[in-house]
N, C-alpha and C positions, 0 to 999 in steps of 0.2 A: 544600622539598618533604618532607624527612624528618620535619619537625615536623608537617606536615599529615597525613601518613600515620600517624604515631604517634598523633596526637590522635584521628583518625577511626577507625582500625582496631585500636589497641592493646587496648582492652577486649574487642573481638570475638576477637582473636587469643588472648588469655588464656583466653577461653571455649572456643576450639577446643582448646587444649592440655589444659584440664581435662576437656573432653568426651572427648578421645582417651584420656586416662588412665582415665577411668571405663569407656569402651567396651572398652579393651584388657583391663582387669581383669575385667569381667563376661564378656567373650568367652572369656578364658582359663579362667575358672571353669566356664563353660558347656561349653567344649571338653573339660574334664577329666571331665565327667559324661556327655557324649553321644558316641555313636559318630560318627566323622568323616564318615560317609556320609549322616547324617540332616540335611537342610537345616533351618535355623532361621529362622523368620519374624521373630523379634525381631532376630536378627543382620542380616537383610536390611534391615529398617527402619533399624537403626543405621548400616549402610553408606550407605544413601540419604541419611540426615540428614548424615553426615559429608562425603560428596561434595558435597552441595548447599551446605553451610556454607563449607567450604574453597574450593570453586569460586567462590562468590559473593564471598568476601573477596579472593581473589587476582585475580578478574576486575575488582573495583572498583579495586584498586591499579593494575592494568595500564591501565585506562581513564583513571585520573587522570594517568598519565605519557604519555598519547597513544598507547597501544597498544590493539588490539582486546581486548574482554573475553574472547573465546573462547580467547585465548592463556593467560589466567589460569586458566581452567577446565582446559585441557590440562596446564598446569604443576602445577595442584592434584593431578591424577592421578599425574603423575610424582613429586611430592613424597610422596604417600601410598603409592606403590608401592615396589618393591624398590630403586629407584635412590637414594632418600633415607631414607625412614622405615625401609625394610627394612635398609638399611646401618647405621642408627643403633641400631635396636632390632628385630632379626629376629623375636623371639618375639611382640612386640606387633603387628607388622605382619601376621604370619601368623595371629594370633588374630582380628584384625579382618577380614582378607581371606584366609580359608583357601583352600587349593588344591583342595578337593573339587569335583568336577564338578557335583554337585547344587546346592551353594551358589552357585557361579559362574553356573550356568544361570539363576538368578533375576535376577541383575544383568544378564546378557546379554540376557534377554528384554526388559527395559526399554530396553537399548541398541539392540536390533534395532528396536523400535518407535520409538525416538528417531531412528534413521536415516531411517525413512519420514517422520516428522514434520518433520525438518529439510529433507528433499527437497521435501516439500509446501510448506513455507514459502519455500524457495528458488524454487520454481516460481511461487508467488503473487507474488513480488517481481520476476519476469522480465517486463520491459516490452517486448513485441514492437514496439510503436510506436517505442520508442527505437532499437531495432535498425534499423527501416525508415528512420528519419530520418538515421542515420549509416551506412547499409549499406555504402557503397563502402569507406571507410577502415576501418570495423569488421571487415568480412569479410576484407580483405587482412591486417590486423593479426592477427586471430584465426587465420586459416589458416596464415600464416607462423609465428606464435607458437606454434602447436600442432605443426606439422610438424617444425621444427628440433629442439626438445627431445624430441619423441617419438622421432625417429630416434636421437638421442643416448642416450636411456634404453633404447631397444630394443637398441642395439649394446652398451651396458653390460651388459644382461641376458645377452646372448650370450657375454660373456667372464667372467661371474662364476664363481668356483670352485664346483664341484659341492657342496661342503660347505655352501654358503649356500642351496642350493635344496632345498626340502622334497620335491620330486619332480623329479629330474633328467630324467626322461623327458618332462616338461611344461615344459621350459625356454622354449619358444616362447611359451606362455601367460604365464609369469612375466615374460618380456621385454615382452610387451604391457601387462601391468599396470604394470610399472616405467616404461615409456614414457608411459603415461597419467598416472601420478602426477607425472612431471616436467613435463608439458606443460600442465596445466589450471590456470588462475588462479582465485582465490577472488573471486567477484563481491561477496560481503558485505564483505570487507576493502577492496576497491577502492572500492566505493560509500561506505563509511564515511569514507575520507580525502577523496574527491571532495566529499562533502557538507560535511565540516568546513571545507574550503578554499573553499566557496561556488563550486565549479566545475561543479555539476550541470547548469546551463543553458548553460555555455560549450561551444563546439564540441569542445574537447579532452576535457572531462569527459564529454560525451555519447558520444564515440568510445570512451573508456576503459571506461565501464560497458557499452556495447553490445558491445564486444569481449569483455569478461569474461562477458557473458550467452551469447554464441555459444560461448565456451570451455566454459562449464558444459553447455550443451545438447549440443555435440559430445562432450564428455567423458563424460557419462552415457550417451550412445548407444554409445560405444566400450566403456564398462564393461559395459553390458547385453550386447553381442555377445561380449566376452571372457569374461564370467562364464558365458554360455551354452556357450561352448567348454569352459570349465573343468568345467562340470557334466556334459558328455558324456564328459570324460576323454580324448578323442582329438581330433586336428585333422586333418580331411580335407575334401575338397571338399563332401561331403554335410553335415557338421555346420556348416561355415562358411556354406554357402548357407542352411541352416535358420535359423541365428542372424541372418544379414543380412536375409533375406527376412521372417522373423518380426518383426524390429525395424521394418523399413520398412513392413510391412502394419499393424502396431500404430500407428505414427505417422500413417499416412495415414488410418486409420479414426478415430483420436482427434481429429484436427484437422478432420474433416468431420462425420460423423455424431455422433461422441462430443461434439463441442463443443455441438451443438444439444441433445443429451440432458442434458448437465451443466447447461446454462443452464435448460432446462425443469424439471429436478429441483429446482434451487435456488429458482427462482421459485415452483414449486408448494408446496414446503416452507414458504417464507416467507409465502405467501398463505393457506395452509390451517391450519397448526398455530398454536395459541395458547399452548402451553407455552414455557418459557424456552429460549433459544438453540437452536431447532430447526435453523437453517441450519448451525451448527457441526457438529451431528450428521450432517447431510446431506453436508457436506464430508468428514468423516472416513470416511463410508460410500463416497463416490466414490473417495477415496484407497485404501481397502482393496480395493475391487472391481478397480480398475485395477492395483493391485499384484499381485493374484491372477491377473489375465489375463496379465500379463507372465510370471509364474511358470509358468503353464500352457503358454505357448508356448516355454518353455525359455530365457528370459532373466531377468536379475535384477529383483527387485521395485522397486529404486530408480528405474528408468526409469518405471514406472507411477506411482509417487508424485510424481515430478518433473513429468510431463506432466499429471497431475491438478491439481497446483498451478498450472500455466500456465493451464489451462482455467478453474479456479475464479477465478483472479486477473482473468481477462477478463470474468467474469460481470457483467452490468450491475446485478444486484441486490446485489452485494457492497458493503456500506457500510463506513465507517471503523470503526464500533463492533464489527461482526462480525469484521473483520480483527484488531482489537486484542484481542478475546476469545481468538481462536485463537493469536495471536502470544504473548500472555501465558503461556498454558499451555506452549507450546513452549520459550520462553526461560527460564521459571522452573523447569521440571522436566526436560524431555527433553534440552535442550542441555547443561546442566552435567553431568548424569549420563553422557551419551554421551562427551563429551570427557574427562571425568575418568577414565572406564573405559578409554578409549584410552590415556591417560597411564599408567594402572596396568599395561597390557600392554606398555608400552615400558620395558625394563630398560636404562637408560643405563650401568649398571655394565659392560656388555659392551664399552663403548668404551674400557675400560682396556687392552684388547687393541690393541697398536699397529697391527696389520694391519687390524682393523675400524675403528679411528679414521681411518686413512688412506683407507679405502674410503668412509667417511662424508664426510670432507672432499672427496674426489673427487666424490661424489654431489652435494654442495652446489654445488661449482664447476661441474659439468656442467649441473645444473639452472638455475643462475643465468645462466651464459654462453649456454646454449641458448635460454632464454626471452628474455633481454635482446636477443640478436642477432636472433632470429626476429621479435620485436615491432618492433624498430627497422627491420628490412628491410620488414616489412609496412607500417609508417608511411610509408616512402619510396615503396613501390609505390602507396600510397593518396594520393600527392601532398601529404603533409604536410611542414611545414618540419622542419629539423633539430632545433630545440628541442621541437617537438611530438612528433616521433618519439622523442626522448630521454625525454620525460615518459611516453609510452606504454610504453617499454621498462622504465622504473623501476616503473610501476604494475602491469604485468602479471606481475611477478616474485613476487608474493605468492601463496603456496600456501594457507595458512590451513586452514580446515575441510575444504575439498574433498579435499585429499590425504590427510587423516586418515581420511575416510570411505572413499576408494579403498583405502587400505592396510588398513583394518579389513575391508572386503569380501574383499580378497585373502587376508588371514589366515584369515578364516572359511571360505573355499573351499579352503584348504590349498595355495595356489599361491605364497604368500609366507611365508617363515620368520619366526620371532620376531626374529632378528637383523636381517633385511632390513626388517621392520616398524619396529624401533627406529630404523634408519637413515633411513627415509622420514619418520617423525615428527620426528626431529631436523632434517632438511632443511626440513620444513614450518615448524617453529618459527623456525629461523634466518632463512629467507627472508621470513617474515611480519613478524618483528620489525625486519628491515632495511628493508622497503618503505616504511612511513609516512614516516620522515624523508627518504628519498631522493625520494619523490614530492612531498612538501611543498617540498623544495628545487627540484625541476624545475618545478613549477607556478608557483612564485613568480617565475620568470624569464620567464614567457610574457606578452607584451603583449596588450592588448585592441585588436583592429582596429575601424575605424569601423563597418563593416557589423555586426559582432558586437555592438558597443556599442548600436546602434540596436535590434537584435533583443532584447537584454537589457532595454532600457528598455520596449519594447512588452510583453514578457512580465511585467515587474514591474507594469506598468499593469493587465494582465489579472488578476494575482494579487490585486489589491486589490478586484476585482469581487465582486458578490453572485451574479448569475445564473451566472457561470462556475464557481462553487463549489457550485451546487445539483446534487446527484447523484440525489436522489429527491424526487418531488413527491406530496403527499397532497391530494386534492380531496374535500371533504365537502360534498355538495349534496342538495337535495330537488327536488320537481317544480315549484318556483316559477320566476318569471321571473329572480329572483336566481340560482337554481341553474343555469338555462339559460345565462345570461351567464357565470357562473363557469366552467362547463364549457368554453365557447368560449374564454375568456381563458386558462384553464389549458392547453388544447390548443395555443394559439399559443406560450405560454411553453415547453411541453415540446418542441414541434416546432422551436423556434429552436436547440436544442442537443442534441436527442435524449435528453431527460431521461426516465428511467423513471418512470411515473406510476401511482398507485393511485387509483381513483375509488371513494369510499365513499358509497353512496346511503343516505340517512338515512330513507327511507320504504320502502314495499313495492317489490318487484322490478318493474322496467319493462324493456321490450325492449332488448337490447343495441344494436340498430340505432338506437334513439332517442337513446341516450347518444352513440354515435359521430357521429350527425348533428349533435348539439349541439356536440360538440368540433370537428368538421371544418369545418362551415359549408358553404353551397352558394351558387351563383348568381353567382360571379365568378371571374376567373382568379386573383386574389390568394387567394381562399378555396380554390380548387383546389390552388394551390401549398402553402398551409398544410396542407391535407388530406394531400397527398403526404408532407410532412415528418412528420406525426403517424403515418402508416402505418408509418414506420420506428421508432416509439417503442413500447416494450412497455407496454401498458395493462392493468391488472388491474381488473376490475369486481367490486364487492361490494355486497350489499344486507344491511341489518340491521333486525331487529325490536327491538333493544335501544334504550334511550334514547340520544339523539344524543351526549351527553357521554361515556357509557360506551363507545359504539362508537369514538369518536375516541380515547379513552384507550387502549383495547386496541390499536388499529391503530398509534398513534403510538409505541408501545413498540418497534416493528420498525425504527425509525430513519428519519426523514425530515428534509429540510432546509427545507421550506416547506409550510405548510398554507394552501390556498385554500378559503375558506368562502363558500357561497352558500345562504342559507336564507330562507324566506318571512318568518319573524319576525325581521327585522333591526333595524327602527326601532321604538322604543317610541311609544305614542300621546302621551305627555307629553314627547317629545324624547329624544335620545340613543339608544343601542343597546338593543335588547330584551334582557331577562334570559336568554332561551333561547340566543341566539348568544353572550352573555357567558359563560354556563356552559360552552359548548363550547370557546370560545377559552381559558378558564382551564385546560382539561385539556391544553393543548399549550404546552410551554415555549419552543419556537423561534419563528422569524419567522412571521407570519400575514399573509394578504391577504384582506380582507373586501370582498365585491362587493355593490353596491347597484344594481339595474337601474332606470333611469328613462328617460323620453322614448321614443325610437324602440326601445329595447331591451325595453320592457315588452310590446309587442305581438308583436315578432319579434326575438329576440335575435341573429339573424344578418343583420339588415338593413343593407346599405351597408357602406362602409369605416369603420374606426375613425379618428376625428379627435380626437387626444389633446392635452390640456393638462396640463402638469406644473409645479406651483409648486416653485421651488427656493430654498434658503436658504443653501447653502454648507456644510451639515452632512452627516453620514453618512446619515441617513435620507432626505434629499431626493435624494442621489446614488443610493441604492438604488431609489427610485421612478423616477428617470430611466432606470436600467438596465432595470427591468421594462417601462417604456413603450417603450423601444427594442426589447425582445424581442417586444413585441406587434405592432409594425409590420411590414408586408410590402410588396413592390414594388407600386406603384399606390396605396398609402395616402397621404393628405396628410402633409406633414412634421409631426412633433410640435412643440409650442410650449413652450419653457421660460420661465416667468414668474417674474421676480424682483421682489419688492415691497420697496421702501425706505420704511418708514413711521415717522413721528414722531407719529402720532395717539395720543392718550392720554398723551403725555409733557408734563411741565411746561415752562415757558419756559426755565428753566436747563438742563434736559436737552436741549431742542431746540438750544440754543446750543452744547452740547458735541458735537453731531453735525456735526463739521466735514466739508465737502464732499469734500475731496481723499482722505482715507483711506477714506471710505465709497464713493466712486466707484471707488477701486482694488479694494476688496473685491467690489463688484458686478461689475466687469469680470473679476476672477479667477474668481468663481463661474460666470458665464456662459461664460467661456473653457473651464473644465473640462468643462462639459456639452457644449459644441460638440466638444471633443476626444473625449469619450466617444462622441458620435454618429458622428464621423468614423471612429473605430476600428471601430464596428459597421457602417460603410458605410450609414448612414441620414441622411436630410435632417432638418434642425432649424431652427426659427426661434426668435428670442429676443424677449422683451418685457420692458419695465421700467415699473413703476407707482410714482409718488412720492406721499408724503404722503396715503395712503389706508389704511384698515384692511385687513389682509391678506385677511380673508374677503370684504370688499366687492370688492377688486381681483380676486380669483379668480372670484367670481360674475359680475362685470361682463365680464371677459375671456372667460369661457365663453359668455356670451350674444352678445357682439360677434363672436366668431370662429366661431360656429356649431359649437362642439365638442360631441361626443356622449359623451366619457369624460374624467373628471378623475382623474388618478393622483396621489395624495398620499402622501408619506413621512411617517410619524408615529411618535412614541415610544409605548412601551407600558408603563404602570405595572403593578406587581405587584397581585395581588388578583383577585377575581371580577368587579369592576366594569370594564366595557369602556369606557374613556374615553381618547381620543387627543388631548385638549387642546381649548382654547377655539376655535381657528380651525377645526379639523376638525369640531367639534360644530356650529358655525355653518354650515359648508358642507353637512354632512349634513342639517341641518334645512331649509335654504333652496334647495338646488340642485335644478333640474329636469333635470339631466343625470346620466348614470350615473357612479358613483363606484367607485374602487378604492383602498382604504386599505392601504398596505404598511407593516407595523410592523417595528420593530427586534426 
């Protein structure tokens, strides 16, 4: 390990040393020429660069040895502060990080914004569905795990010597801050270890993360109330009622009216703006507004940022690439600066005082024993086994980033002294570094029960699916029969899983009611059921006067998982796909579904039930087509038919002799078995058919005619380039079929 770290980080560490020497020299020279009260923009930039670089390097080292990167960033601040750098070279440390208020204010401004950004990100990672799934055990673990250490921390605050209190008259508020700092677990650290151990889908992993989520939510609510009391400066029934009622009213409005407003704003921004990353701007505006609202009602802005993150994370329009854009900015800039600055404010040299060292060790012991015993008791109350309760107790003892933020808020409000701040940061570091190995040991001792094993197998099966991973659907259509059928099929796909859908109309505007009628369908109970599902899906309607390929290119930049195309000019007069639809398809890099309406769907795209034929070959694209076909079916529709063609047509005599019956039969059975399992999983009926020694295209066309099918769903490969060609078999079916076609590409 030492060799690995030396090889990977040695040059970078030498760069840091040289950079520090240059910065200290230049800063000292600058300080000699400038008054200490004048803030320096150059020094501010140098401080940011140094904090980012050292934080990244130490974070990398910590992550390589199985610890969270945030601990490396915190230790980076401690190393650059008076504890290490200041002890080794006081003049250099003071030159780079002078004590002037104006200079410190520049860094603190970035840190204050960093707190809000971190809480926004934490809220976005808060999965309320996870809490609902494991609510019984998670609630008991969280409540007991908060109550016991909170009482311990509160009592400790009541007995602290007055010399450690910045305001002895506000001992009660200091005790509440101390109790909160000891009681809340870090959901980020817990989730990191649970993911690493592959326990995120296990019952104990779900309970652990859900408990940490509840801890965070309750903790930030307590902090909001306590900070409100601290801002008032007094504690009486009036101020307590104002803080509690203000917090309760804010949460109530946020999760009712606020939820709808946030969803609507993000959707409107995504659907209206054409500039880069408009949704990220909308998210930051939502965070800022909600933080200001909490400030105006007398509670801390962190609650507004945290709740904003929860609402943003639940928005159906939030795609992976938007989340990654925002996450990258927070992790790369705000997180290392905030935690490094927190480390700078922690002066570990004070622990040379035996009295303070004993108090710190006592704080660590009280925090660990309180959280461990509380979480273990909560697991027992939640009817978990002894081993499961032990794992919960080990996992919930990590304080991590949460306590550092709590301590920073307390320090900024003047209710926690610098010595107490250093003690809390030390406790957070020690408990966080101890948690991962303890939790890994506890989780490795947990057996997998039969019921849980079956559920894990089912979820793993779903994870391989295509439709289950489609978050947003783009439908590009015109007024043709192909467009009408594409709208209808897209509506069925969207309704099957509540997929957010954007309809891009490639011609002049037509009435919204016409489009919705095309999607929903009429005239049967099955269509009515599909329409009811679609009503629960957010649908955005667009019309464009731009060329079709330009319109699709612009819209596709907003992030979609599947493009459904229905255009009049689909088939060329000389065979194959028309160049118009080929140009549009070339503008989209992801999976596409091309719709060709024929037969009954030409005159009336909503006529009758869908009777679907799916050719399967045992590869990824045919499985994807089967998934789409299953998503299209509704109660009352005929079962879909999976057709497997075993063909030796076109092979020489020697090649045909190599086609031994046994292995081929096994392959055919395995392919059809997989499709049947897929249908069973979706709760749909399916029939299977096998055709031997016939060309695949002939078998498909013959089966479609014999079975009176009205839609053939084919999984096809998609080569690069502007020519739309799905292979010889697909081209033959496209040219000769009198039934509607849906080509689903990779």
